[in-house]
N, CA, C and O of each residue as an XYZ file, in Angstrom:
788
protein
N       0.840     -1.197      0.000
C       0.000      0.000      0.000
C       0.875      1.247      0.000
O       1.872      1.319      0.719
N       0.497      2.212     -0.801
C       1.225      3.477     -0.852
C       1.075      4.181      0.498
O      -0.040      4.284      1.011
N       2.166      4.663      1.077
C       2.068      5.368      2.369
C       1.122      6.568      2.283
O       1.204      7.376      1.359
N       0.238      6.664      3.249
C      -0.695      7.800      3.283
C      -0.184      8.795      4.323
O      -0.642      8.835      5.464
N       0.766      9.581      3.885
C       1.436     10.520      4.777
C       1.410     11.917      4.174
O       1.146     12.094      2.985
N       1.684     12.890      5.005
C       1.749     14.274      4.531
C       2.672     15.068      5.446
O       2.796     14.787      6.639
N       3.306     16.052      4.861
C       4.086     17.030      5.602
C       3.669     18.399      5.088
O       3.827     18.702      3.905
N       3.138     19.222      5.982
C       2.612     20.532      5.586
C       3.234     21.613      6.453
O       3.335     21.466      7.671
N       3.643     22.682      5.824
C       4.108     23.860      6.547
C       3.234     25.043      6.161
O       2.918     25.240      4.988
N       2.851     25.818      7.152
C       2.037     27.012      6.931
C       2.698     28.168      7.676
O       2.858     28.124      8.896
N       3.071     29.186      6.941
C       3.736     30.337      7.538
C       3.007     31.617      7.163
O       2.885     31.956      5.986
N       2.524     32.321      8.181
C       1.882     33.613      7.983
C       2.493     34.599      8.973
O       3.374     34.243      9.756
N       2.026     35.818      8.929
C       2.494     36.810      9.904
C       1.979     36.496     11.311
O       2.479     37.037     12.297
N       0.971     35.613     11.395
C       0.361     35.294     12.691
C       0.836     33.968     13.275
O       0.958     33.829     14.492
N       1.106     32.985     12.396
C       1.505     31.663     12.877
C       2.526     31.025     11.948
O       2.571     31.300     10.749
N       3.346     30.163     12.544
C       4.263     29.316     11.776
C       4.033     27.883     12.260
O       4.240     27.567     13.432
N       3.602     27.030     11.338
C       3.187     25.680     11.719
C       3.872     24.650     10.823
O       3.950     24.818      9.607
N       4.362     23.590     11.444
C       4.889     22.448     10.714
C       4.177     21.210     11.234
O       4.155     20.958     12.439
N       3.594     20.435     10.321
C       2.758     19.297     10.705
C       3.121     18.086      9.863
O       3.218     18.182      8.640
N       3.320     16.952     10.511
C       3.494     15.690      9.798
C       2.394     14.722     10.228
O       1.978     14.696     11.386
N       1.939     13.932      9.261
C       0.762     13.085      9.458
C       0.986     11.734      8.795
O       1.478     11.658      7.669
N       0.617     10.663      9.507
C       0.583      9.321      8.938
C      -0.775      8.725      9.275
O      -1.059      8.422     10.434
N      -1.617      8.557      8.249
C      -2.976      8.064      8.479
C      -3.003      6.605      8.920
O      -3.987      6.156      9.507
N      -1.941      5.864      8.646
C      -1.899      4.441      8.986
C      -0.903      4.199     10.111
O      -0.089      3.276     10.057
N      -0.982      5.035     11.118
C      -0.060      4.962     12.236
C      -0.603      4.140     13.388
O      -1.461      3.274     13.211
N      -0.086      4.429     14.568
C      -0.477      3.702     15.782
C      -0.945      4.644     16.889
O      -1.146      4.224     18.029
N      -1.117      5.919     16.544
C      -1.570      6.882     17.544
C      -0.455      7.630     18.225
O      -0.677      8.250     19.265
N       0.748      7.588     17.664
C       1.872      8.318     18.240
C       1.708      9.814     17.965
O       1.306     10.207     16.870
N       2.017     10.638     18.954
C       1.773     12.066     18.798
C       2.797     12.893     19.553
O       3.301     12.488     20.600
N       3.091     14.055     19.004
C       3.951     15.025     19.658
C       3.445     16.410     19.293
O       3.327     16.742     18.114
N       3.146     17.218     20.304
C       2.569     18.538     20.052
C       3.331     19.614     20.810
O       3.602     19.493     22.005
N       3.661     20.653     20.089
C       4.247     21.848     20.679
C       3.503     23.043     20.071
O       3.972     23.665     19.119
N       2.350     23.342     20.636
C       1.511     24.399     20.081
C       1.482     25.650     20.946
O       1.078     26.718     20.486
N       1.907     25.521     22.193
C       1.787     26.640     23.120
C       0.406     26.770     23.735
O       0.156     27.681     24.524
N      -0.510     25.843     23.370
C      -1.885     25.859     23.898
C      -2.146     24.491     24.519
O      -2.556     23.570     23.812
N      -1.919     24.337     25.822
C      -1.983     23.015     26.457
C      -3.309     22.279     26.272
O      -3.314     21.071     26.038
N      -4.424     22.986     26.374
C      -5.709     22.293     26.219
C      -5.881     21.777     24.798
O      -6.422     20.690     24.596
N      -5.426     22.544     23.810
C      -5.492     22.074     22.431
C      -4.618     20.840     22.252
O      -5.017     19.896     21.571
N      -3.429     20.832     22.855
C      -2.578     19.642     22.795
C      -3.333     18.408     23.296
O      -3.256     17.335     22.698
N      -4.050     18.575     24.385
C      -4.816     17.480     24.981
C      -5.896     16.983     24.022
O      -6.128     15.778     23.917
N      -6.555     17.903     23.325
C      -7.593     17.515     22.373
C      -6.993     16.854     21.130
O      -7.539     15.875     20.622
N      -5.884     17.382     20.646
C      -5.219     16.785     19.488
C      -4.756     15.365     19.792
O      -4.766     14.498     18.918
N      -4.353     15.139     21.026
C      -3.940     13.794     21.425
C      -5.087     12.801     21.301
O      -4.870     11.630     20.991
N      -6.319     13.275     21.546
C      -7.481     12.392     21.400
C      -7.656     11.978     19.942
O      -7.967     10.821     19.659
N      -7.456     12.922     19.010
C      -7.574     12.605     17.587
C      -6.567     11.528     17.207
O      -6.917     10.534     16.571
N      -5.311     11.734     17.605
C      -4.259     10.780     17.250
C      -4.516      9.407     17.854
O      -4.460      8.394     17.157
N      -4.797      9.377     19.151
C      -4.938      8.100     19.855
C      -6.142      7.310     19.360
O      -6.045      6.107     19.112
N      -7.276      7.989     19.216
C      -8.498      7.274     18.852
C      -8.652      7.109     17.344
O      -9.427      6.270     16.885
N      -7.920      7.899     16.580
C      -7.929      7.730     15.132
C      -6.816      6.836     14.632
O      -6.758      6.528     13.441
N      -5.922      6.408     15.530
C      -4.712      5.649     15.168
C      -3.932      6.379     14.077
O      -3.516      5.798     13.075
N      -3.754      7.668     14.317
C      -3.047      8.554     13.403
C      -1.759      8.990     14.094
O      -1.781      9.388     15.259
N      -0.643      8.915     13.383
C       0.591      9.494     13.901
C       0.602     10.967     13.502
O       0.447     11.305     12.329
N       0.787     11.836     14.492
C       0.621     13.263     14.255
C       1.653     14.049     15.049
O       1.786     13.881     16.261
N       2.367     14.896     14.356
C       3.398     15.726     14.976
C       3.142     17.170     14.541
O       3.136     17.475     13.348
N       2.931     18.046     15.513
C       2.643     19.445     15.199
C       3.525     20.350     16.036
O       3.551     20.251     17.263
N       4.247     21.232     15.364
C       5.011     22.285     16.033
C       4.452     23.614     15.528
O       4.442     23.875     14.326
N       3.993     24.441     16.448
C       3.375     25.703     16.064
C       3.886     26.830     16.938
O       4.074     26.676     18.145
N       4.104     27.961     16.302
C       4.471     29.181     17.004
C       3.511     30.264     16.533
O       3.527     30.660     15.367
N       2.676     30.738     17.451
C       1.668     31.717     17.064
C       1.692     32.947     17.941
O       2.458     33.033     18.901
N       0.843     33.893     17.599
C       0.779     35.164     18.324
C      -0.067     35.029     19.594
O      -1.099     35.680     19.751
N       0.405     34.166     20.487
C      -0.330     33.891     21.724
C      -0.348     35.082     22.669
O      -1.123     35.097     23.625
N       0.496     36.085     22.417
C       0.439     37.296     23.234
C      -0.867     38.055     22.977
O      -1.283     38.877     23.794
N      -1.513     37.773     21.832
C      -2.832     38.358     21.556
C      -3.897     37.444     22.156
O      -4.590     37.815     23.103
N      -4.015     36.255     21.595
C      -4.829     35.176     22.153
C      -4.542     33.932     21.327
O      -3.653     33.945     20.475
N      -5.289     32.855     21.571
C      -5.002     31.581     20.909
C      -5.757     31.414     19.594
O      -5.626     30.378     18.941
N      -6.540     32.406     19.194
C      -7.433     32.247     18.041
C      -6.688     31.825     16.777
O      -7.027     30.811     16.169
N      -5.681     32.593     16.381
C      -4.990     32.312     15.124
C      -4.288     30.960     15.166
O      -4.273     30.234     14.172
N      -3.709     30.623     16.313
C      -2.997     29.351     16.440
C      -3.954     28.180     16.298
O      -3.674     27.244     15.548
N      -5.070     28.213     16.999
C      -6.029     27.107     16.960
C      -6.631     26.969     15.561
O      -6.695     25.867     15.018
N      -7.068     28.075     14.985
C      -7.677     28.036     13.653
C      -6.683     27.542     12.603
O      -7.027     26.712     11.762
N      -5.458     28.050     12.651
C      -4.472     27.692     11.633
C      -3.996     26.248     11.767
O      -3.623     25.630     10.770
N      -4.002     25.707     12.970
C      -3.707     24.281     13.133
C      -4.823     23.451     12.503
O      -4.554     22.427     11.873
N      -6.068     23.884     12.667
C      -7.177     23.207     11.997
C      -7.019     23.241     10.485
O      -7.231     22.233      9.811
N      -6.645     24.406      9.950
C      -6.418     24.552      8.510
C      -5.307     23.614      8.046
O      -5.462     22.907      7.050
N      -4.197     23.609      8.760
C      -3.041     22.802      8.372
C      -3.352     21.314      8.452
O      -2.931     20.542      7.590
N      -4.088     20.909      9.485
C      -4.486     19.508      9.598
C      -5.390     19.121      8.432
O      -5.254     18.026      7.886
N      -6.300     19.994      8.048
C      -7.155     19.721      6.897
C      -6.355     19.566      5.624
O      -6.621     18.663      4.832
N      -5.375     20.435      5.413
C      -4.513     20.337      4.238
C      -3.751     19.019      4.227
O      -3.588     18.393      3.179
N      -3.286     18.604      5.401
C      -2.533     17.349      5.504
C      -3.417     16.153      5.168
O      -2.973     15.238      4.475
N      -4.652     16.143      5.645
C      -5.572     15.051      5.315
C      -5.835     15.004      3.818
O      -5.817     13.930      3.217
N      -6.079     16.153      3.214
C      -6.331     16.189      1.770
C      -5.139     15.642      1.001
O      -5.307     14.899      0.034
N      -3.947     16.003      1.425
C      -2.724     15.536      0.764
C      -2.538     14.035      0.951
O      -2.230     13.322     -0.004
N      -2.724     13.553      2.183
C      -2.478     12.139      2.484
C      -3.500     11.215      1.824
O      -3.161     10.095      1.442
N      -4.747     11.671      1.684
C      -5.788     10.825      1.098
C      -5.769     10.837     -0.425
O      -6.287      9.917     -1.057
N      -5.184     11.860     -1.013
C      -5.074     11.914     -2.469
C      -6.424     11.818     -3.154
O      -7.333     12.590     -2.852
N      -6.560     10.865     -4.083
C      -7.819     10.737     -4.841
C      -8.880      9.934     -4.095
O      -9.996      9.771     -4.588
N      -8.541      9.432     -2.914
C      -9.471      8.724     -2.018
C      -9.935      7.367     -2.550
O     -10.970      6.851     -2.129
N      -9.167      6.797     -3.472
C      -9.527      5.479     -3.993
C      -9.533      4.442     -2.878
O      -8.599      4.358     -2.081
N     -10.600      3.660     -2.837
C     -10.680      2.521     -1.940
C     -11.063      2.812     -0.503
O     -11.181      1.882      0.294
N     -11.264      4.089     -0.141
C     -11.605      4.374      1.259
C     -13.091      4.112      1.521
O     -13.905      4.079      0.599
N     -13.414      3.931      2.783
C     -14.812      3.740      3.178
C     -15.618      5.006      2.892
O     -16.773      4.918      2.476
N     -15.040      6.154      3.105
C     -15.586      7.497      2.853
C     -16.392      8.040      4.028
O     -16.152      9.166      4.462
N     -17.331      7.275      4.547
C     -18.185      7.747      5.638
C     -17.713      7.162      6.971
O     -17.259      6.019      7.034
N     -17.825      7.953      8.021
C     -17.496      7.459      9.346
C     -18.356      8.126     10.395
O     -18.790      9.267     10.232
N     -18.595      7.407     11.468
C     -19.386      7.977     12.566
C     -18.947      7.356     13.880
O     -18.410      6.248     13.914
N     -19.184      8.087     14.957
C     -18.852      7.560     16.281
C     -19.654      8.280     17.347
O     -19.872      9.490     17.270
N     -20.087      7.530     18.334
C     -20.644      8.057     19.569
C     -19.625      7.785     20.661
O     -19.131      6.664     20.785
N     -19.307      8.796     21.452
C     -18.349      8.591     22.543
C     -18.894      9.211     23.831
O     -19.268     10.384     23.845
N     -18.938      8.426     24.914
C     -19.318      8.962     26.220
C     -18.094      9.246     27.077
O     -17.034      8.651     26.882
N     -18.245     10.134     27.999
C     -17.280     10.324     29.083
C     -18.084     10.773     30.291
O     -18.525     11.919     30.376
N     -18.265      9.855     31.213
C     -19.119     10.109     32.377
C     -20.488     10.600     31.909
O     -21.195      9.859     31.226
N     -20.878     11.817     32.254
C     -22.228     12.296     31.926
C     -22.349     12.836     30.508
O     -23.458     13.088     30.036
N     -21.233     13.014     29.828
C     -21.233     13.633     28.498
C     -21.280     12.577     27.390
O     -20.726     11.486     27.527
N     -21.952     12.924     26.297
C     -22.068     12.034     25.146
C     -22.102     12.886     23.885
O     -22.905     13.812     23.771
N     -21.224     12.566     22.943
C     -21.185     13.305     21.680
C     -21.174     12.353     20.496
O     -20.730     11.208     20.589
N     -21.684     12.871     19.369
C     -21.730     12.111     18.117
C     -21.042     12.931     17.027
O     -21.285     14.130     16.892
N     -20.181     12.269     16.254
C     -19.525     12.910     15.116
C     -19.721     12.029     13.890
O     -19.522     10.816     13.944
N     -20.115     12.656     12.784
C     -20.309     11.967     11.512
C     -19.512     12.717     10.457
O     -19.613     13.940     10.353
N     -18.712     11.985      9.665
C     -17.860     12.615      8.663
C     -18.054     11.952      7.307
O     -18.276     10.745      7.212
N     -17.967     12.767      6.263
C     -18.028     12.294      4.882
C     -16.890     12.962      4.113
O     -16.852     14.187      3.996
N     -15.968     12.160      3.592
C     -14.892     12.704      2.755
C     -15.443     12.975      1.362
O     -15.054     12.339      0.382
N     -16.342     13.917      1.301
C     -17.149     14.192      0.113
C     -16.442     15.054     -0.922
O     -16.830     15.069     -2.090
N     -15.408     15.769     -0.498
C     -14.802     16.763     -1.370
C     -15.466     18.120     -1.257
O     -15.028     19.089     -1.878
N     -16.528     18.189     -0.460
C     -17.271     19.438     -0.267
C     -17.193     19.858      1.200
O     -17.605     19.096      2.075
N     -16.680     21.040      1.484
C     -16.586     21.471      2.875
C     -17.950     21.879      3.446
O     -18.688     22.656      2.841
N     -18.256     21.341      4.608
C     -19.482     21.723      5.298
C     -19.406     21.327      6.753
O     -19.034     20.199      7.074
N     -19.752     22.234      7.627
C     -19.719     21.968      9.068
C     -21.073     22.270      9.679
O     -21.596     23.376      9.544
N     -21.635     21.281     10.352
C     -22.827     21.467     11.184
C     -22.383     21.192     12.618
O     -22.073     20.057     12.979
N     -22.359     22.243     13.421
C     -21.741     22.180     14.746
C     -22.800     22.439     15.809
O     -23.248     23.570     15.999
N     -23.187     21.382     16.493
C     -24.223     21.482     17.511
C     -23.663     21.227     18.900
O     -24.028     20.250     19.554
N     -22.785     22.100     19.345
C     -22.159     21.942     20.663
C     -22.355     23.237     21.437
O     -21.908     24.302     21.012
N     -23.028     23.136     22.575
C     -23.227     24.285     23.457
C     -22.537     23.974     24.781
O     -22.856     22.991     25.450
N     -21.605     24.814     25.136
C     -20.853     24.598     26.369
C     -21.509     25.349     27.531
O     -22.057     26.435     27.342
N     -21.450     24.762     28.742
C     -22.059     25.419     29.900
C     -21.273     26.624     30.397
O     -21.779     27.404     31.204
N     -20.047     26.783     29.926
C     -19.260     27.957     30.284
C     -18.318     28.286     29.131
O     -18.067     27.451     28.262
N     -17.811     29.492     29.134
C     -17.016     29.979     28.014
C     -15.559     29.602     28.046
O     -14.887     29.650     27.016
N     -15.053     29.227     29.205
C     -13.641     28.881     29.337
C     -13.473     27.501     29.961
O     -14.210     27.117     30.869
N     -12.485     26.765     29.453
C     -12.017     25.555     30.126
C     -10.612     25.882     30.580
O      -9.680     25.891     29.775
N     -10.455     26.148     31.850
C      -9.207     26.739     32.334
C      -9.093     28.130     31.742
O      -9.910     29.000     32.043
N      -8.088     28.350     30.903
C      -7.949     29.641     30.219
C      -8.288     29.525     28.732
O      -8.121     30.488     27.984
N      -8.760     28.358     28.301
C      -9.031     28.109     26.877
C     -10.449     28.542     26.525
O     -11.409     28.128     27.175
N     -10.578     29.375     25.495
C     -11.868     29.865     25.011
C     -12.535     28.783     24.167
O     -12.021     28.419     23.109
N     -13.683     28.264     24.626
C     -14.327     27.154     23.927
C     -14.823     27.544     22.535
O     -15.027     26.660     21.703
N     -15.025     28.833     22.251
C     -15.426     29.254     20.902
C     -14.391     28.854     19.858
O     -14.721     28.691     18.684
N     -13.139     28.697     20.284
C     -12.078     28.376     19.337
C     -12.182     26.953     18.795
O     -11.597     26.647     17.756
N     -12.913     26.085     19.477
C     -13.062     24.717     18.983
C     -13.828     24.693     17.664
O     -13.493     23.930     16.758
N     -14.857     25.530     17.560
C     -15.578     25.612     16.291
C     -14.670     26.138     15.193
O     -14.743     25.676     14.055
N     -13.810     27.104     15.522
C     -12.882     27.645     14.530
C     -11.902     26.572     14.050
O     -11.546     26.533     12.872
N     -11.475     25.714     14.955
C     -10.597     24.603     14.584
C     -11.275     23.696     13.567
O     -10.696     23.371     12.530
N     -12.500     23.290     13.867
C     -13.207     22.373     12.967
C     -13.574     23.042     11.642
O     -13.560     22.393     10.597
N     -13.903     24.333     11.680
C     -14.205     25.041     10.434
C     -12.975     25.094      9.538
O     -13.072     24.869      8.331
N     -11.827     25.390     10.121
C     -10.590     25.379      9.353
C     -10.306     24.008      8.763
O      -9.879     23.896      7.614
N     -10.546     22.962      9.552
C     -10.306     21.606      9.077
C     -11.194     21.269      7.883
O     -10.696     20.816      6.852
N     -12.503     21.485      8.009
C     -13.406     21.071      6.922
C     -13.147     21.876      5.649
O     -13.235     21.338      4.546
N     -12.832     23.150      5.797
C     -12.598     23.986      4.621
C     -11.421     23.487      3.792
O     -11.422     23.611      2.567
N     -10.429     22.930      4.453
C      -9.201     22.555      3.739
C      -9.072     21.049      3.515
O      -8.305     20.622      2.652
N      -9.805     20.244      4.273
C      -9.832     18.804      4.008
C     -10.883     18.466      2.968
O     -10.816     17.413      2.333
N     -11.859     19.355      2.790
C     -12.954     19.080      1.869
C     -13.858     17.979      2.382
O     -14.160     17.028      1.661
N     -14.292     18.107      3.631
C     -15.174     17.102      4.221
C     -16.467     17.751      4.701
O     -16.523     18.948      4.986
N     -17.497     16.925      4.780
C     -18.721     17.305      5.468
C     -18.637     16.714      6.868
O     -18.366     15.525      7.036
N     -18.873     17.557      7.876
C     -18.664     17.138      9.259
C     -19.839     17.597     10.112
O     -20.150     18.786     10.177
N     -20.484     16.635     10.765
C     -21.566     16.926     11.705
C     -21.082     16.575     13.106
O     -20.675     15.444     13.369
N     -21.130     17.547     13.992
C     -20.700     17.355     15.371
C     -21.859     17.753     16.287
O     -22.347     18.882     16.235
N     -22.289     16.815     17.121
C     -23.386     17.093     18.049
C     -23.049     16.580     19.436
O     -22.718     15.407     19.615
N     -23.136     17.473     20.418
C     -23.081     17.036     21.806
C     -24.502     16.720     22.233
O     -25.380     17.581     22.165
N     -24.731     15.500     22.669
C     -26.077     15.041     22.997
C     -26.408     15.222     24.472
O     -27.560     15.463     24.832
N     -25.396     15.106     25.320
C     -25.578     15.266     26.757
C     -24.288     15.776     27.358
O     -23.212     15.581     26.793
N     -24.389     16.428     28.501
C     -23.188     16.828     29.207
C     -23.377     18.093     30.014
O     -24.104     18.998     29.603
N     -22.721     18.158     31.167
C     -22.753     19.359     31.999
C     -21.341     19.866     32.297
O     -21.169     21.020     32.691
N     -20.334     19.016     32.114
C     -18.957     19.395     32.365
C     -18.310     19.765     31.034
O     -18.237     18.939     30.125
N     -17.840     21.008     30.920
C     -17.318     21.509     29.646
C     -16.120     20.701     29.149
O     -16.007     20.432     27.953
N     -15.227     20.315     30.062
C     -14.068     19.517     29.662
C     -14.519     18.165     29.115
O     -14.006     17.704     28.095
N     -15.466     17.536     29.782
C     -15.977     16.246     29.318
C     -16.610     16.382     27.938
O     -16.404     15.533     27.071
N     -17.374     17.441     27.736
C     -18.020     17.661     26.445
C     -16.973     17.773     25.337
O     -17.073     17.099     24.311
N     -15.980     18.618     25.545
C     -14.934     18.802     24.533
C     -14.206     17.490     24.251
O     -13.927     17.162     23.098
N     -13.908     16.759     25.291
C     -13.149     15.522     25.102
C     -13.956     14.480     24.332
O     -13.400     13.768     23.496
N     -15.260     14.380     24.601
C     -16.074     13.423     23.845
C     -16.141     13.822     22.375
O     -16.159     12.955     21.501
N     -16.180     15.120     22.091
C     -16.199     15.583     20.698
C     -14.927     15.158     19.979
O     -14.998     14.627     18.871
N     -13.777     15.378     20.579
C     -12.517     15.069     19.908
C     -12.260     13.570     19.816
O     -11.701     13.099     18.826
N     -12.657     12.825     20.827
C     -12.525     11.369     20.741
C     -13.415     10.818     19.635
O     -12.986      9.963     18.860
N     -14.648     11.300     19.559
C     -15.565     10.843     18.518
C     -15.077     11.264     17.137
O     -15.242     10.524     16.168
N     -14.483     12.440     17.042
C     -13.908     12.905     15.785
C     -12.803     11.960     15.318
O     -12.772     11.566     14.152
N     -11.903     11.598     16.221
C     -10.839     10.663     15.878
C     -11.386      9.320     15.426
O     -10.908      8.752     14.443
N     -12.384      8.808     16.136
C     -12.977      7.513     15.799
C     -13.689      7.563     14.450
O     -13.585      6.627     13.658
N     -14.413      8.657     14.187
C     -15.122      8.791     12.913
C     -14.141      8.893     11.747
O     -14.365      8.300     10.692
N     -13.052      9.645     11.935
C     -12.024      9.722     10.897
C     -11.436      8.347     10.615
O     -11.246      7.966      9.461
N     -11.155      7.618     11.668
C     -10.570      6.281     11.535
C     -11.452      5.374     10.679
O     -10.949      4.633      9.835
N     -12.759      5.434     10.895
C     -13.685      4.624     10.116
C     -13.727      5.091      8.662
O     -13.661      4.275      7.742
N     -13.835      6.399      8.457
C     -14.036      6.940      7.108
C     -12.817      6.764      6.210
O     -12.964      6.543      5.008
N     -11.627      6.858      6.771
C     -10.419      6.795      5.943
C      -9.877      5.371      5.804
O      -8.875      5.148      5.126
N     -10.547      4.404      6.452
C     -10.118      3.011      6.346
C     -10.230      2.539      4.898
O     -11.093      2.994      4.147
N      -9.348      1.624      4.522
C      -9.383      1.044      3.192
C     -10.352     -0.145      3.189
O     -10.240     -1.049      4.018
N     -11.294     -0.132      2.255
C     -12.235     -1.237      2.071
C     -11.686     -2.116      0.958
O     -11.692     -1.718     -0.207
N     -11.211     -3.310      1.306
C     -10.578     -4.192      0.335
C     -11.466     -4.545     -0.841
O     -10.964     -4.852     -1.922
N     -12.779     -4.508     -0.651
C     -13.694     -4.852     -1.740
C     -13.779     -3.752     -2.791
O     -14.232     -3.984     -3.913
N     -13.333     -2.535     -2.411
C     -13.424     -1.405     -3.330
C     -12.348     -1.444     -4.414
O     -12.526     -0.883     -5.495
N     -11.237     -2.105     -4.119
C     -10.131     -2.077     -5.067
C      -9.650     -0.645     -5.262
O      -9.404      0.073     -4.293
N      -9.516     -0.235     -6.516
C      -9.106      1.137     -6.824
C     -10.294      2.044     -7.113
O     -10.128      3.149     -7.627
N     -11.494      1.572     -6.779
C     -12.688      2.377     -7.058
C     -12.785      3.559     -6.093
O     -12.327      3.494     -4.952
N     -13.382      4.617     -6.577
C     -13.666      5.781     -5.755
C     -15.093      5.642     -5.240
O     -15.999      5.367     -6.027
N     -15.317      5.824     -3.940
C     -16.647      5.573     -3.365
C     -17.659      6.671     -3.691
O     -18.143      7.369     -2.800
N     -17.965      6.810     -4.958
C     -18.956      7.794     -5.412
C     -19.470      7.371     -6.772
O     -18.698      6.904     -7.610
N     -20.775      7.529     -7.004
C     -21.331      7.235     -8.322
C     -20.895      8.250     -9.365
O     -21.039      8.017    -10.565
N     -20.358      9.383     -8.902
C     -19.852     10.406     -9.827
C     -18.477     10.030    -10.386
O     -18.054     10.549    -11.418
N     -17.784      9.117     -9.688
C     -16.460      8.709    -10.134
C     -15.335      9.565     -9.612
O     -14.173      9.330     -9.941
N     -15.661     10.563     -8.796
C     -14.619     11.399     -8.169
C     -15.181     12.030     -6.915
O     -16.391     12.199     -6.764
N     -14.271     12.374     -6.019
C     -14.649     13.051     -4.779
C     -13.802     14.304     -4.647
O     -13.943     15.044     -3.673
């Protein structure tokens, strides 16, 4: 099988990011983003998606974490698009429900080639520690825009903001893992009646 890997660098006046990705990894991860809570969430993607992921980011954190979080989402989306290529033989669709104590979230993904985000997550408070929960939507928006995926994220239950966020990211990793898996019956076919994604 051709390695499904990517190396992406994104440099702007606001952030400098270097990201390496292996879709057929074992969940190994290394993060240096300057945003500890984001590191914790990214670890959920790697571990539960069985993705090897290495991200080094330097952003304008003296302002806030907005540009860093959003641009990491953008870069991760670019890496997925690069690693999946023409998407021959993949399952295409993935979904997962993940609980954590009282919290329960559902994520559904389609590697459709069309960016779309439906985000149904309401947090009981605006901050988790010092992390602004509004930035999580910005992360996912950046990802879908550059990966070319349709992504539905819904928190179904939960009262603890940290638990809610963690179930979202764990379910995201699990849904990605399902959608990007190779279906041996597909051969080199693209999973679309249009013949392309």
